[in-house]
C-alpha positions in Angstrom: 7.5 -3.8 14.2 6.8 -3.1 10.4 7.1 -0.5 7.7 3.6 0.8 8.2 4.1 1.4 12.0 7.4 3.1 11.3 5.9 5.4 8.8 3.1 6.3 11.4 5.8 7.0 13.9 7.4 9.4 11.4 4.0 11.3 10.9 3.8 11.7 14.6 7.4 13.3 14.7 6.6 15.5 11.8 3.2 16.7 13.4 5.0 17.5 16.5 7.8 19.5 14.5 5.1 21.2 12.7 3.0 22.5 15.7 5.8 22.7 18.2 5.3 25.0 21.2 3.0 27.2 19.5 0.2 24.8 19.9 1.6 22.1 22.4 3.2 22.7 25.7 6.4 20.8 26.4 4.8 18.4 28.8 2.1 17.7 26.1 4.6 17.0 23.4 6.5 14.5 25.8 3.1 12.7 26.4 2.6 12.3 22.6 6.2 11.0 22.2 5.8 8.6 24.9 2.5 7.2 23.6 4.0 6.9 20.1 7.1 5.2 21.5 5.0 2.9 23.7 2.8 1.9 20.9 5.8 1.3 18.4 7.4 -1.0 20.6 4.3 -2.8 22.0 3.7 -6.2 21.0 -0.2 -6.1 21.7 -2.5 -3.1 22.2 -3.1 -4.3 25.8 0.5 -3.5 26.6 -0.3 0.2 25.7 -3.6 0.8 27.4 -2.4 3.5 29.7 -0.6 5.3 26.9 -3.8 5.2 24.8 -6.0 6.4 27.9 -3.5 9.4 28.4 -3.5 10.2 24.7 -7.4 10.1 24.7 -7.5 12.6 27.6 -5.0 14.8 26.1 -6.9 14.9 22.8 -10.1 16.0 24.6 -8.5 18.6 26.5 -6.9 20.2 23.4 -10.4 20.1 21.8 -12.3 21.3 24.9 -10.0 24.2 25.5 -10.3 25.2 21.7 -6.5 24.8 21.1 -7.1 22.0 18.6 -9.9 21.2 16.2 -11.6 17.9 16.4 -10.1 16.9 13.0 -6.5 17.6 14.1 -7.0 15.6 17.4 -8.5 13.0 15.5 -5.8 12.9 12.9 -3.0 12.8 15.8 -4.8 9.9 17.5 -5.0 7.9 14.3 -1.3 8.4 13.6 -0.4 7.4 17.1 -2.7 4.2 17.1 -1.1 3.4 13.5 2.1 3.0 15.4 0.8 0.1 17.5 0.1 -3.5 16.7 -2.9 -4.5 15.0 -5.7 -5.7 17.2 -6.7 -9.4 16.6 -9.6 -9.9 14.5 -12.4 -11.7 16.3 
C-alpha cells in the first residue's frame, strides 16, 4: 500500500459521502466500499478480479438506468482502480 492508493481510497469515500442515498442505494454503496477495500489491500490485481467485475456491472447498470452519467461512472471506476496495485508492465 502507498500514498497514492490511500489518496484514491479517500476520493472514493468522499464521492460516496457526496452522492449518498440520493444517487446510490445502500447495497450499491456497500459494493463500492467493498471493491475499494478489496483493491486497497490486494497484493495483485488478480486478487481483486471479482470485485472489479462487480464494479464494472454496477457502473454499467447506473449508466443504463440513467441514474449516472458515463463520466461520473468512469470517474468512480478510475478512483477505485487507483486503490489497487499497479499491474506489471510487460
